[in-house]
mmJSON file of the N, C-alpha and C atoms, coordinates in Angstrom:
{"data_MODEL":{"atom_site":{
"group_PDB":["ATOM","ATOM","ATOM","ATOM","ATOM","ATOM","ATOM","ATOM","ATOM","ATOM","ATOM","ATOM","ATOM","ATOM","ATOM","ATOM","ATOM","ATOM","ATOM","ATOM","ATOM","ATOM","ATOM","ATOM","ATOM","ATOM","ATOM","ATOM","ATOM","ATOM","ATOM","ATOM","ATOM","ATOM","ATOM","ATOM","ATOM","ATOM","ATOM","ATOM","ATOM","ATOM","ATOM","ATOM","ATOM","ATOM","ATOM","ATOM","ATOM","ATOM","ATOM","ATOM","ATOM","ATOM","ATOM","ATOM","ATOM","ATOM","ATOM","ATOM","ATOM","ATOM","ATOM","ATOM","ATOM","ATOM","ATOM","ATOM","ATOM","ATOM","ATOM","ATOM","ATOM","ATOM","ATOM","ATOM","ATOM","ATOM","ATOM","ATOM","ATOM","ATOM","ATOM","ATOM","ATOM","ATOM","ATOM","ATOM","ATOM","ATOM","ATOM","ATOM","ATOM","ATOM","ATOM","ATOM","ATOM","ATOM","ATOM","ATOM","ATOM","ATOM","ATOM","ATOM","ATOM","ATOM","ATOM","ATOM","ATOM","ATOM","ATOM","ATOM","ATOM","ATOM","ATOM","ATOM","ATOM","ATOM","ATOM","ATOM","ATOM","ATOM","ATOM","ATOM","ATOM","ATOM","ATOM","ATOM","ATOM","ATOM","ATOM","ATOM","ATOM","ATOM","ATOM","ATOM","ATOM","ATOM","ATOM","ATOM","ATOM","ATOM","ATOM","ATOM","ATOM","ATOM","ATOM","ATOM","ATOM","ATOM","ATOM","ATOM","ATOM","ATOM","ATOM","ATOM","ATOM","ATOM","ATOM","ATOM","ATOM","ATOM","ATOM","ATOM","ATOM","ATOM","ATOM","ATOM","ATOM","ATOM","ATOM","ATOM","ATOM","ATOM","ATOM","ATOM","ATOM","ATOM","ATOM","ATOM","ATOM","ATOM","ATOM","ATOM","ATOM","ATOM","ATOM","ATOM","ATOM","ATOM","ATOM","ATOM","ATOM","ATOM","ATOM","ATOM","ATOM","ATOM","ATOM","ATOM","ATOM","ATOM","ATOM","ATOM","ATOM","ATOM","ATOM","ATOM","ATOM","ATOM","ATOM","ATOM","ATOM","ATOM","ATOM","ATOM","ATOM","ATOM","ATOM","ATOM","ATOM","ATOM","ATOM","ATOM","ATOM","ATOM","ATOM","ATOM","ATOM","ATOM","ATOM","ATOM","ATOM","ATOM"],
"id":[1,2,3,4,5,6,7,8,9,10,11,12,13,14,15,16,17,18,19,20,21,22,23,24,25,26,27,28,29,30,31,32,33,34,35,36,37,38,39,40,41,42,43,44,45,46,47,48,49,50,51,52,53,54,55,56,57,58,59,60,61,62,63,64,65,66,67,68,69,70,71,72,73,74,75,76,77,78,79,80,81,82,83,84,85,86,87,88,89,90,91,92,93,94,95,96,97,98,99,100,101,102,103,104,105,106,107,108,109,110,111,112,113,114,115,116,117,118,119,120,121,122,123,124,125,126,127,128,129,130,131,132,133,134,135,136,137,138,139,140,141,142,143,144,145,146,147,148,149,150,151,152,153,154,155,156,157,158,159,160,161,162,163,164,165,166,167,168,169,170,171,172,173,174,175,176,177,178,179,180,181,182,183,184,185,186,187,188,189,190,191,192,193,194,195,196,197,198,199,200,201,202,203,204,205,206,207,208,209,210,211,212,213,214,215,216,217,218,219,220,221,222,223,224,225,226,227,228,229,230,231,232,233,234],
"type_symbol":["N","C","C","N","C","C","N","C","C","N","C","C","N","C","C","N","C","C","N","C","C","N","C","C","N","C","C","N","C","C","N","C","C","N","C","C","N","C","C","N","C","C","N","C","C","N","C","C","N","C","C","N","C","C","N","C","C","N","C","C","N","C","C","N","C","C","N","C","C","N","C","C","N","C","C","N","C","C","N","C","C","N","C","C","N","C","C","N","C","C","N","C","C","N","C","C","N","C","C","N","C","C","N","C","C","N","C","C","N","C","C","N","C","C","N","C","C","N","C","C","N","C","C","N","C","C","N","C","C","N","C","C","N","C","C","N","C","C","N","C","C","N","C","C","N","C","C","N","C","C","N","C","C","N","C","C","N","C","C","N","C","C","N","C","C","N","C","C","N","C","C","N","C","C","N","C","C","N","C","C","N","C","C","N","C","C","N","C","C","N","C","C","N","C","C","N","C","C","N","C","C","N","C","C","N","C","C","N","C","C","N","C","C","N","C","C","N","C","C","N","C","C","N","C","C","N","C","C","N","C","C","N","C","C"],
"label_atom_id":["N","CA","C","N","CA","C","N","CA","C","N","CA","C","N","CA","C","N","CA","C","N","CA","C","N","CA","C","N","CA","C","N","CA","C","N","CA","C","N","CA","C","N","CA","C","N","CA","C","N","CA","C","N","CA","C","N","CA","C","N","CA","C","N","CA","C","N","CA","C","N","CA","C","N","CA","C","N","CA","C","N","CA","C","N","CA","C","N","CA","C","N","CA","C","N","CA","C","N","CA","C","N","CA","C","N","CA","C","N","CA","C","N","CA","C","N","CA","C","N","CA","C","N","CA","C","N","CA","C","N","CA","C","N","CA","C","N","CA","C","N","CA","C","N","CA","C","N","CA","C","N","CA","C","N","CA","C","N","CA","C","N","CA","C","N","CA","C","N","CA","C","N","CA","C","N","CA","C","N","CA","C","N","CA","C","N","CA","C","N","CA","C","N","CA","C","N","CA","C","N","CA","C","N","CA","C","N","CA","C","N","CA","C","N","CA","C","N","CA","C","N","CA","C","N","CA","C","N","CA","C","N","CA","C","N","CA","C","N","CA","C","N","CA","C","N","CA","C","N","CA","C","N","CA","C","N","CA","C","N","CA","C","N","CA","C","N","CA","C","N","CA","C"],
"label_alt_id":[null,null,null,null,null,null,null,null,null,null,null,null,null,null,null,null,null,null,null,null,null,null,null,null,null,null,null,null,null,null,null,null,null,null,null,null,null,null,null,null,null,null,null,null,null,null,null,null,null,null,null,null,null,null,null,null,null,null,null,null,null,null,null,null,null,null,null,null,null,null,null,null,null,null,null,null,null,null,null,null,null,null,null,null,null,null,null,null,null,null,null,null,null,null,null,null,null,null,null,null,null,null,null,null,null,null,null,null,null,null,null,null,null,null,null,null,null,null,null,null,null,null,null,null,null,null,null,null,null,null,null,null,null,null,null,null,null,null,null,null,null,null,null,null,null,null,null,null,null,null,null,null,null,null,null,null,null,null,null,null,null,null,null,null,null,null,null,null,null,null,null,null,null,null,null,null,null,null,null,null,null,null,null,null,null,null,null,null,null,null,null,null,null,null,null,null,null,null,null,null,null,null,null,null,null,null,null,null,null,null,null,null,null,null,null,null,null,null,null,null,null,null,null,null,null,null,null,null,null,null,null,null,null,null],
"label_comp_id":["SER","SER","SER","LYS","LYS","LYS","TYR","TYR","TYR","GLY","GLY","GLY","ALA","ALA","ALA","THR","THR","THR","GLU","GLU","GLU","LYS","LYS","LYS","MET","MET","MET","LEU","LEU","LEU","LYS","LYS","LYS","ALA","ALA","ALA","GLY","GLY","GLY","ILE","ILE","ILE","VAL","VAL","VAL","PRO","PRO","PRO","TYR","TYR","TYR","LYS","LYS","LYS","PHE","PHE","PHE","LEU","LEU","LEU","LEU","LEU","LEU","ARG","ARG","ARG","LYS","LYS","LYS","THR","THR","THR","TYR","TYR","TYR","SER","SER","SER","LEU","LEU","LEU","ALA","ALA","ALA","ALA","ALA","ALA","PHE","PHE","PHE","ARG","ARG","ARG","ASN","ASN","ASN","ASP","ASP","ASP","ARG","ARG","ARG","LEU","LEU","LEU","GLY","GLY","GLY","SER","SER","SER","THR","THR","THR","LEU","LEU","LEU","ALA","ALA","ALA","LEU","LEU","LEU","LYS","LYS","LYS","ARG","ARG","ARG","ALA","ALA","ALA","LEU","LEU","LEU","THR","THR","THR","VAL","VAL","VAL","MET","MET","MET","ILE","ILE","ILE","ASP","ASP","ASP","THR","THR","THR","GLY","GLY","GLY","ILE","ILE","ILE","LEU","LEU","LEU","LEU","LEU","LEU","GLU","GLU","GLU","VAL","VAL","VAL","PRO","PRO","PRO","LYS","LYS","LYS","ILE","ILE","ILE","GLN","GLN","GLN","LEU","LEU","LEU","ILE","ILE","ILE","ASN","ASN","ASN","LYS","LYS","LYS","PHE","PHE","PHE","SER","SER","SER","PHE","PHE","PHE","ASN","ASN","ASN","GLY","GLY","GLY","MET","MET","MET","ALA","ALA","ALA","TYR","TYR","TYR","ALA","ALA","ALA","LEU","LEU","LEU","SER","SER","SER","ARG","ARG","ARG","THR","THR","THR"],
"label_asym_id":["A","A","A","A","A","A","A","A","A","A","A","A","A","A","A","A","A","A","A","A","A","A","A","A","A","A","A","A","A","A","A","A","A","A","A","A","A","A","A","A","A","A","A","A","A","A","A","A","A","A","A","A","A","A","A","A","A","A","A","A","A","A","A","A","A","A","A","A","A","A","A","A","A","A","A","A","A","A","A","A","A","A","A","A","A","A","A","A","A","A","A","A","A","A","A","A","A","A","A","A","A","A","A","A","A","A","A","A","A","A","A","A","A","A","A","A","A","A","A","A","A","A","A","A","A","A","A","A","A","A","A","A","A","A","A","A","A","A","A","A","A","A","A","A","A","A","A","A","A","A","A","A","A","A","A","A","A","A","A","A","A","A","A","A","A","A","A","A","A","A","A","A","A","A","A","A","A","A","A","A","A","A","A","A","A","A","A","A","A","A","A","A","A","A","A","A","A","A","A","A","A","A","A","A","A","A","A","A","A","A","A","A","A","A","A","A","A","A","A","A","A","A","A","A","A","A","A","A","A","A","A","A","A","A"],
"label_entity_id":["1","1","1","1","1","1","1","1","1","1","1","1","1","1","1","1","1","1","1","1","1","1","1","1","1","1","1","1","1","1","1","1","1","1","1","1","1","1","1","1","1","1","1","1","1","1","1","1","1","1","1","1","1","1","1","1","1","1","1","1","1","1","1","1","1","1","1","1","1","1","1","1","1","1","1","1","1","1","1","1","1","1","1","1","1","1","1","1","1","1","1","1","1","1","1","1","1","1","1","1","1","1","1","1","1","1","1","1","1","1","1","1","1","1","1","1","1","1","1","1","1","1","1","1","1","1","1","1","1","1","1","1","1","1","1","1","1","1","1","1","1","1","1","1","1","1","1","1","1","1","1","1","1","1","1","1","1","1","1","1","1","1","1","1","1","1","1","1","1","1","1","1","1","1","1","1","1","1","1","1","1","1","1","1","1","1","1","1","1","1","1","1","1","1","1","1","1","1","1","1","1","1","1","1","1","1","1","1","1","1","1","1","1","1","1","1","1","1","1","1","1","1","1","1","1","1","1","1","1","1","1","1","1","1"],
"label_seq_id":[1,1,1,2,2,2,3,3,3,4,4,4,5,5,5,6,6,6,7,7,7,8,8,8,9,9,9,10,10,10,11,11,11,12,12,12,13,13,13,14,14,14,15,15,15,16,16,16,17,17,17,18,18,18,19,19,19,20,20,20,21,21,21,22,22,22,23,23,23,24,24,24,25,25,25,26,26,26,27,27,27,28,28,28,29,29,29,30,30,30,31,31,31,32,32,32,33,33,33,34,34,34,35,35,35,36,36,36,37,37,37,38,38,38,39,39,39,40,40,40,41,41,41,42,42,42,43,43,43,44,44,44,45,45,45,46,46,46,47,47,47,48,48,48,49,49,49,50,50,50,51,51,51,52,52,52,53,53,53,54,54,54,55,55,55,56,56,56,57,57,57,58,58,58,59,59,59,60,60,60,61,61,61,62,62,62,63,63,63,64,64,64,65,65,65,66,66,66,67,67,67,68,68,68,69,69,69,70,70,70,71,71,71,72,72,72,73,73,73,74,74,74,75,75,75,76,76,76,77,77,77,78,78,78],
"pdbx_PDB_ins_code":[null,null,null,null,null,null,null,null,null,null,null,null,null,null,null,null,null,null,null,null,null,null,null,null,null,null,null,null,null,null,null,null,null,null,null,null,null,null,null,null,null,null,null,null,null,null,null,null,null,null,null,null,null,null,null,null,null,null,null,null,null,null,null,null,null,null,null,null,null,null,null,null,null,null,null,null,null,null,null,null,null,null,null,null,null,null,null,null,null,null,null,null,null,null,null,null,null,null,null,null,null,null,null,null,null,null,null,null,null,null,null,null,null,null,null,null,null,null,null,null,null,null,null,null,null,null,null,null,null,null,null,null,null,null,null,null,null,null,null,null,null,null,null,null,null,null,null,null,null,null,null,null,null,null,null,null,null,null,null,null,null,null,null,null,null,null,null,null,null,null,null,null,null,null,null,null,null,null,null,null,null,null,null,null,null,null,null,null,null,null,null,null,null,null,null,null,null,null,null,null,null,null,null,null,null,null,null,null,null,null,null,null,null,null,null,null,null,null,null,null,null,null,null,null,null,null,null,null,null,null,null,null,null,null],
"Cartn_x":[0.909,-0.036,1.04,2.01,2.898,3.294,3.325,3.421,2.287,1.132,-0.099,-1.012,-0.565,-1.176,-2.306,-3.465,-4.415,-4.317,-4.882,-4.941,-5.667,-6.596,-7.271,-6.421,-5.681,-4.677,-3.666,-3.087,-2.081,-2.674,-3.918,-4.639,-4.66,-4.933,-5.25,-3.89,-2.598,-1.257,-0.924,-1.472,-1.213,-0.051,0.898,1.974,2.188,2.088,2.221,3.662,3.784,5.128,5.919,5.104,5.954,6.606,6.028,6.562,7.881,7.737,8.855,10.152,9.679,10.629,11.539,10.746,11.31,12.339,11.685,12.446,13.926,13.712,14.873,15.887,15.419,16.46,17.778,17.797,19.014,19.636,19.295,19.701,20.864,22.154,23.232,22.908,22.315,21.929,21.243,20.356,19.616,20.333,20.869,21.585,22.796,23.48,24.456,24.586,23.226,23.058,23.458,24.189,24.646,23.619,22.443,21.244,20.581,20.575,20.214,19.028,18.645,17.774,16.456,15.934,14.595,14.491,15.258,15.305,15.701,16.67,16.85,15.565,14.777,13.58,12.517,12.506,11.453,11.781,13.321,13.633,13.288,13.506,13.204,11.75,10.981,9.435,8.874,9.665,9.159,9.462,10.664,10.977,10.114,10.094,8.855,7.47,6.989,5.859,5.819,6.702,7.074,7.023,7.878,7.987,6.821,5.741,4.41,4.738,5.728,5.815,4.994,4.862,4.005,3.061,1.971,0.904,0.736,0.689,0.249,-1.156,-1.661,-3.133,-3.736,-4.883,-5.52,-5.749,-5.565,-6.011,-7.231,-8.235,-9.879,-9.984,-9.424,-9.48,-9.08,-7.783,-7.347,-8.025,-8.783,-9.564,-10.898,-11.529,-12.958,-12.673,-11.81,-11.937,-10.991,-10.128,-8.961,-9.094,-9.766,-9.455,-8.137,-7.441,-5.852,-5.792,-5.012,-4.707,-3.267,-2.864,-1.088,-1.118,0.169,0.428,0.765,0.324,0.573,0.666,1.348,1.604,1.072,0.851,0.422,1.143,1.495,2.147,1.261,1.479,0.879,0.411,-0.897,-1.278,-1.196,-0.554,-0.449,0.878],
"Cartn_y":[-1.255,-0.008,1.295,1.062,2.288,2.747,1.949,2.373,2.588,2.945,3.249,2.09,0.842,-0.316,-0.849,-1.245,-1.968,-3.403,-3.813,-5.439,-5.844,-5.343,-5.755,-5.789,-4.746,-4.322,-5.629,-5.838,-7.051,-8.368,-8.61,-9.814,-9.954,-8.909,-8.701,-8.991,-8.792,-8.944,-7.48,-6.259,-5.035,-4.477,-3.97,-3.273,-1.758,-0.877,0.291,0.974,1.781,2.406,2.884,3.456,3.865,2.841,1.682,0.317,0.065,-0.209,-0.439,0.445,1.802,2.855,2.746,2.45,2.319,1.164,-0.031,-1.245,-1.311,-0.786,-0.699,0.315,1.556,2.59,1.975,0.986,0.529,-0.557,-1.034,-2.101,-1.5,-1.978,-1.61,-1.193,-2.217,-2.083,-0.625,-0.42,0.815,2.058,1.996,2.972,3.607,2.631,3.069,3.413,3.174,3.736,5.173,5.521,6.942,7.831,7.527,8.503,8.519,7.634,7.618,6.402,6.24,5.018,5.307,6.43,6.771,6.283,6.96,6.794,5.316,4.531,3.406,2.373,2.646,2.157,2.263,3.594,3.922,3.064,2.885,2.156,0.905,0.147,-1.199,-1.27,-0.461,-0.772,-0.639,0.474,0.345,-0.693,-1.424,-2.73,-3.654,-3.764,-4.841,-4.718,-3.433,-3.199,-3.548,-2.871,-3.101,-4.599,-5.514,-6.954,-7.744,-7.053,-8.049,-8.646,-8.231,-8.869,-8.288,-6.933,-5.991,-5.445,-5.108,-3.951,-3.022,-1.761,-0.755,-0.597,-0.69,-0.835,0.611,0.811,1.81,2.639,3.871,4.92,4.706,4.637,4.869,3.249,2.256,0.863,0.979,1.558,1.835,2.536,3.776,4.619,4.04,3.306,2.865,1.478,0.659,-0.589,-0.407,0.283,0.273,1.427,2.467,3.919,4.364,3.944,4.297,5.223,6.354,7.261,7.545,6.509,6.614,5.549,5.382,4.351,3.049,1.878,0.581,-0.335,-1.45,-2.51,-3.921,-4.825,-6.068,-6.932,-8.225,-9.021,-9.488,-9.41,-10.107,-11.449,-11.662,-13.082,-13.834,-13.312,-14.038,-14.587],
"Cartn_z":[0.027,-0.033,0.041,0.429,0.617,-0.982,-1.809,-3.146,-3.72,-3.332,-4.059,-4.564,-4.625,-5.086,-4.017,-4.385,-3.48,-3.703,-2.858,-2.682,-3.886,-4.425,-5.612,-6.923,-6.897,-8.012,-8.082,-6.841,-6.688,-7.026,-6.75,-6.9,-8.601,-9.123,-10.503,-11.388,-10.784,-11.403,-11.872,-11.418,-11.901,-10.97,-11.5,-10.574,-10.947,-10.117,-10.359,-10.637,-11.535,-11.885,-10.637,-9.823,-8.748,-7.789,-7.909,-7.175,-8.011,-9.436,-10.447,-9.915,-9.958,-9.83,-8.525,-7.432,-6.053,-6.12,-6.623,-6.471,-7.422,-8.684,-9.451,-9.101,-8.522,-7.979,-7.536,-6.49,-6.043,-6.722,-7.706,-8.572,-9.477,-9.404,-10.037,-11.51,-12.222,-13.794,-13.941,-13.034,-13.374,-12.548,-11.484,-10.829,-11.476,-12.252,-12.832,-14.229,-14.666,-16.046,-16.182,-17.404,-17.657,-17.781,-17.96,-18.14,-16.811,-15.763,-14.469,-14.596,-13.15,-13.175,-13.489,-13.512,-14.098,-15.579,-16.368,-17.841,-18.19,-17.334,-17.736,-17.397,-16.331,-16.097,-17.471,-17.679,-18.846,-20.108,-20.268,-21.566,-21.439,-20.343,-20.158,-20.186,-19.822,-19.862,-21.196,-22.212,-23.388,-24.084,-23.968,-24.642,-24.23,-23.217,-22.676,-23.28,-23.519,-23.867,-25.455,-26.084,-27.62,-27.947,-27.224,-27.418,-27.091,-26.38,-25.887,-24.602,-23.817,-22.489,-21.313,-21.519,-20.756,-21.464,-20.611,-21.267,-20.141,-20.689,-19.749,-19.697,-18.468,-17.996,-18.404,-19.187,-19.604,-18.339,-18.532,-16.97,-16.725,-17.696,-17.183,-16.548,-16.817,-16.271,-14.755,-14.548,-13.341,-12.442,-12.914,-12.034,-11.902,-12.726,-12.523,-11.685,-11.862,-11.45,-9.943,-9.856,-8.612,-7.886,-8.355,-7.695,-7.689,-8.776,-8.83,-9.846,-9.656,-10.687,-10.862,-11.527,-11.781,-13.024,-13.463,-14.18,-13.672,-14.546,-13.937,-14.989,-14.893,-15.935,-15.407,-16.39,-16.248,-17.405,-16.801,-17.647,-18.735,-20.214,-21.269,-21.032,-21.367,-21.279,-22.581,-23.551,-24.808,-25.023],
"occupancy":[1.0,1.0,1.0,1.0,1.0,1.0,1.0,1.0,1.0,1.0,1.0,1.0,1.0,1.0,1.0,1.0,1.0,1.0,1.0,1.0,1.0,1.0,1.0,1.0,1.0,1.0,1.0,1.0,1.0,1.0,1.0,1.0,1.0,1.0,1.0,1.0,1.0,1.0,1.0,1.0,1.0,1.0,1.0,1.0,1.0,1.0,1.0,1.0,1.0,1.0,1.0,1.0,1.0,1.0,1.0,1.0,1.0,1.0,1.0,1.0,1.0,1.0,1.0,1.0,1.0,1.0,1.0,1.0,1.0,1.0,1.0,1.0,1.0,1.0,1.0,1.0,1.0,1.0,1.0,1.0,1.0,1.0,1.0,1.0,1.0,1.0,1.0,1.0,1.0,1.0,1.0,1.0,1.0,1.0,1.0,1.0,1.0,1.0,1.0,1.0,1.0,1.0,1.0,1.0,1.0,1.0,1.0,1.0,1.0,1.0,1.0,1.0,1.0,1.0,1.0,1.0,1.0,1.0,1.0,1.0,1.0,1.0,1.0,1.0,1.0,1.0,1.0,1.0,1.0,1.0,1.0,1.0,1.0,1.0,1.0,1.0,1.0,1.0,1.0,1.0,1.0,1.0,1.0,1.0,1.0,1.0,1.0,1.0,1.0,1.0,1.0,1.0,1.0,1.0,1.0,1.0,1.0,1.0,1.0,1.0,1.0,1.0,1.0,1.0,1.0,1.0,1.0,1.0,1.0,1.0,1.0,1.0,1.0,1.0,1.0,1.0,1.0,1.0,1.0,1.0,1.0,1.0,1.0,1.0,1.0,1.0,1.0,1.0,1.0,1.0,1.0,1.0,1.0,1.0,1.0,1.0,1.0,1.0,1.0,1.0,1.0,1.0,1.0,1.0,1.0,1.0,1.0,1.0,1.0,1.0,1.0,1.0,1.0,1.0,1.0,1.0,1.0,1.0,1.0,1.0,1.0,1.0,1.0,1.0,1.0,1.0,1.0,1.0,1.0,1.0,1.0,1.0,1.0,1.0],
"B_iso_or_equiv":[0.0,0.0,0.0,0.0,0.0,0.0,0.0,0.0,0.0,0.0,0.0,0.0,0.0,0.0,0.0,0.0,0.0,0.0,0.0,0.0,0.0,0.0,0.0,0.0,0.0,0.0,0.0,0.0,0.0,0.0,0.0,0.0,0.0,0.0,0.0,0.0,0.0,0.0,0.0,0.0,0.0,0.0,0.0,0.0,0.0,0.0,0.0,0.0,0.0,0.0,0.0,0.0,0.0,0.0,0.0,0.0,0.0,0.0,0.0,0.0,0.0,0.0,0.0,0.0,0.0,0.0,0.0,0.0,0.0,0.0,0.0,0.0,0.0,0.0,0.0,0.0,0.0,0.0,0.0,0.0,0.0,0.0,0.0,0.0,0.0,0.0,0.0,0.0,0.0,0.0,0.0,0.0,0.0,0.0,0.0,0.0,0.0,0.0,0.0,0.0,0.0,0.0,0.0,0.0,0.0,0.0,0.0,0.0,0.0,0.0,0.0,0.0,0.0,0.0,0.0,0.0,0.0,0.0,0.0,0.0,0.0,0.0,0.0,0.0,0.0,0.0,0.0,0.0,0.0,0.0,0.0,0.0,0.0,0.0,0.0,0.0,0.0,0.0,0.0,0.0,0.0,0.0,0.0,0.0,0.0,0.0,0.0,0.0,0.0,0.0,0.0,0.0,0.0,0.0,0.0,0.0,0.0,0.0,0.0,0.0,0.0,0.0,0.0,0.0,0.0,0.0,0.0,0.0,0.0,0.0,0.0,0.0,0.0,0.0,0.0,0.0,0.0,0.0,0.0,0.0,0.0,0.0,0.0,0.0,0.0,0.0,0.0,0.0,0.0,0.0,0.0,0.0,0.0,0.0,0.0,0.0,0.0,0.0,0.0,0.0,0.0,0.0,0.0,0.0,0.0,0.0,0.0,0.0,0.0,0.0,0.0,0.0,0.0,0.0,0.0,0.0,0.0,0.0,0.0,0.0,0.0,0.0,0.0,0.0,0.0,0.0,0.0,0.0,0.0,0.0,0.0,0.0,0.0,0.0],
"pdbx_formal_charge":[null,null,null,null,null,null,null,null,null,null,null,null,null,null,null,null,null,null,null,null,null,null,null,null,null,null,null,null,null,null,null,null,null,null,null,null,null,null,null,null,null,null,null,null,null,null,null,null,null,null,null,null,null,null,null,null,null,null,null,null,null,null,null,null,null,null,null,null,null,null,null,null,null,null,null,null,null,null,null,null,null,null,null,null,null,null,null,null,null,null,null,null,null,null,null,null,null,null,null,null,null,null,null,null,null,null,null,null,null,null,null,null,null,null,null,null,null,null,null,null,null,null,null,null,null,null,null,null,null,null,null,null,null,null,null,null,null,null,null,null,null,null,null,null,null,null,null,null,null,null,null,null,null,null,null,null,null,null,null,null,null,null,null,null,null,null,null,null,null,null,null,null,null,null,null,null,null,null,null,null,null,null,null,null,null,null,null,null,null,null,null,null,null,null,null,null,null,null,null,null,null,null,null,null,null,null,null,null,null,null,null,null,null,null,null,null,null,null,null,null,null,null,null,null,null,null,null,null,null,null,null,null,null,null],
"auth_seq_id":[1,1,1,2,2,2,3,3,3,4,4,4,5,5,5,6,6,6,7,7,7,8,8,8,9,9,9,10,10,10,11,11,11,12,12,12,13,13,13,14,14,14,15,15,15,16,16,16,17,17,17,18,18,18,19,19,19,20,20,20,21,21,21,22,22,22,23,23,23,24,24,24,25,25,25,26,26,26,27,27,27,28,28,28,29,29,29,30,30,30,31,31,31,32,32,32,33,33,33,34,34,34,35,35,35,36,36,36,37,37,37,38,38,38,39,39,39,40,40,40,41,41,41,42,42,42,43,43,43,44,44,44,45,45,45,46,46,46,47,47,47,48,48,48,49,49,49,50,50,50,51,51,51,52,52,52,53,53,53,54,54,54,55,55,55,56,56,56,57,57,57,58,58,58,59,59,59,60,60,60,61,61,61,62,62,62,63,63,63,64,64,64,65,65,65,66,66,66,67,67,67,68,68,68,69,69,69,70,70,70,71,71,71,72,72,72,73,73,73,74,74,74,75,75,75,76,76,76,77,77,77,78,78,78],
"auth_comp_id":["SER","SER","SER","LYS","LYS","LYS","TYR","TYR","TYR","GLY","GLY","GLY","ALA","ALA","ALA","THR","THR","THR","GLU","GLU","GLU","LYS","LYS","LYS","MET","MET","MET","LEU","LEU","LEU","LYS","LYS","LYS","ALA","ALA","ALA","GLY","GLY","GLY","ILE","ILE","ILE","VAL","VAL","VAL","PRO","PRO","PRO","TYR","TYR","TYR","LYS","LYS","LYS","PHE","PHE","PHE","LEU","LEU","LEU","LEU","LEU","LEU","ARG","ARG","ARG","LYS","LYS","LYS","THR","THR","THR","TYR","TYR","TYR","SER","SER","SER","LEU","LEU","LEU","ALA","ALA","ALA","ALA","ALA","ALA","PHE","PHE","PHE","ARG","ARG","ARG","ASN","ASN","ASN","ASP","ASP","ASP","ARG","ARG","ARG","LEU","LEU","LEU","GLY","GLY","GLY","SER","SER","SER","THR","THR","THR","LEU","LEU","LEU","ALA","ALA","ALA","LEU","LEU","LEU","LYS","LYS","LYS","ARG","ARG","ARG","ALA","ALA","ALA","LEU","LEU","LEU","THR","THR","THR","VAL","VAL","VAL","MET","MET","MET","ILE","ILE","ILE","ASP","ASP","ASP","THR","THR","THR","GLY","GLY","GLY","ILE","ILE","ILE","LEU","LEU","LEU","LEU","LEU","LEU","GLU","GLU","GLU","VAL","VAL","VAL","PRO","PRO","PRO","LYS","LYS","LYS","ILE","ILE","ILE","GLN","GLN","GLN","LEU","LEU","LEU","ILE","ILE","ILE","ASN","ASN","ASN","LYS","LYS","LYS","PHE","PHE","PHE","SER","SER","SER","PHE","PHE","PHE","ASN","ASN","ASN","GLY","GLY","GLY","MET","MET","MET","ALA","ALA","ALA","TYR","TYR","TYR","ALA","ALA","ALA","LEU","LEU","LEU","SER","SER","SER","ARG","ARG","ARG","THR","THR","THR"],
"auth_asym_id":["A","A","A","A","A","A","A","A","A","A","A","A","A","A","A","A","A","A","A","A","A","A","A","A","A","A","A","A","A","A","A","A","A","A","A","A","A","A","A","A","A","A","A","A","A","A","A","A","A","A","A","A","A","A","A","A","A","A","A","A","A","A","A","A","A","A","A","A","A","A","A","A","A","A","A","A","A","A","A","A","A","A","A","A","A","A","A","A","A","A","A","A","A","A","A","A","A","A","A","A","A","A","A","A","A","A","A","A","A","A","A","A","A","A","A","A","A","A","A","A","A","A","A","A","A","A","A","A","A","A","A","A","A","A","A","A","A","A","A","A","A","A","A","A","A","A","A","A","A","A","A","A","A","A","A","A","A","A","A","A","A","A","A","A","A","A","A","A","A","A","A","A","A","A","A","A","A","A","A","A","A","A","A","A","A","A","A","A","A","A","A","A","A","A","A","A","A","A","A","A","A","A","A","A","A","A","A","A","A","A","A","A","A","A","A","A","A","A","A","A","A","A","A","A","A","A","A","A","A","A","A","A","A","A"],
"auth_atom_id":["N","CA","C","N","CA","C","N","CA","C","N","CA","C","N","CA","C","N","CA","C","N","CA","C","N","CA","C","N","CA","C","N","CA","C","N","CA","C","N","CA","C","N","CA","C","N","CA","C","N","CA","C","N","CA","C","N","CA","C","N","CA","C","N","CA","C","N","CA","C","N","CA","C","N","CA","C","N","CA","C","N","CA","C","N","CA","C","N","CA","C","N","CA","C","N","CA","C","N","CA","C","N","CA","C","N","CA","C","N","CA","C","N","CA","C","N","CA","C","N","CA","C","N","CA","C","N","CA","C","N","CA","C","N","CA","C","N","CA","C","N","CA","C","N","CA","C","N","CA","C","N","CA","C","N","CA","C","N","CA","C","N","CA","C","N","CA","C","N","CA","C","N","CA","C","N","CA","C","N","CA","C","N","CA","C","N","CA","C","N","CA","C","N","CA","C","N","CA","C","N","CA","C","N","CA","C","N","CA","C","N","CA","C","N","CA","C","N","CA","C","N","CA","C","N","CA","C","N","CA","C","N","CA","C","N","CA","C","N","CA","C","N","CA","C","N","CA","C","N","CA","C","N","CA","C","N","CA","C","N","CA","C","N","CA","C","N","CA","C","N","CA","C"],
"pdbx_PDB_model_num":[1,1,1,1,1,1,1,1,1,1,1,1,1,1,1,1,1,1,1,1,1,1,1,1,1,1,1,1,1,1,1,1,1,1,1,1,1,1,1,1,1,1,1,1,1,1,1,1,1,1,1,1,1,1,1,1,1,1,1,1,1,1,1,1,1,1,1,1,1,1,1,1,1,1,1,1,1,1,1,1,1,1,1,1,1,1,1,1,1,1,1,1,1,1,1,1,1,1,1,1,1,1,1,1,1,1,1,1,1,1,1,1,1,1,1,1,1,1,1,1,1,1,1,1,1,1,1,1,1,1,1,1,1,1,1,1,1,1,1,1,1,1,1,1,1,1,1,1,1,1,1,1,1,1,1,1,1,1,1,1,1,1,1,1,1,1,1,1,1,1,1,1,1,1,1,1,1,1,1,1,1,1,1,1,1,1,1,1,1,1,1,1,1,1,1,1,1,1,1,1,1,1,1,1,1,1,1,1,1,1,1,1,1,1,1,1,1,1,1,1,1,1,1,1,1,1,1,1,1,1,1,1,1,1]
}}}
């Protein structure tokens, strides 16, 4: 809950961007990136979305189903 995720979101397999940002900040691969950890995470997320590994959950769905007003991701089920 300290990352803004609700129990319902976690059960649905939806992870907030804020959680990923905080968890990857201290990892060497992100922390030591020449452009910084935030841009390294954004690049990694873009690649995973482009290759079909992750899906960005639509904002309207996050608001309506989970009362969450941020960015969040889910694993692709294909």
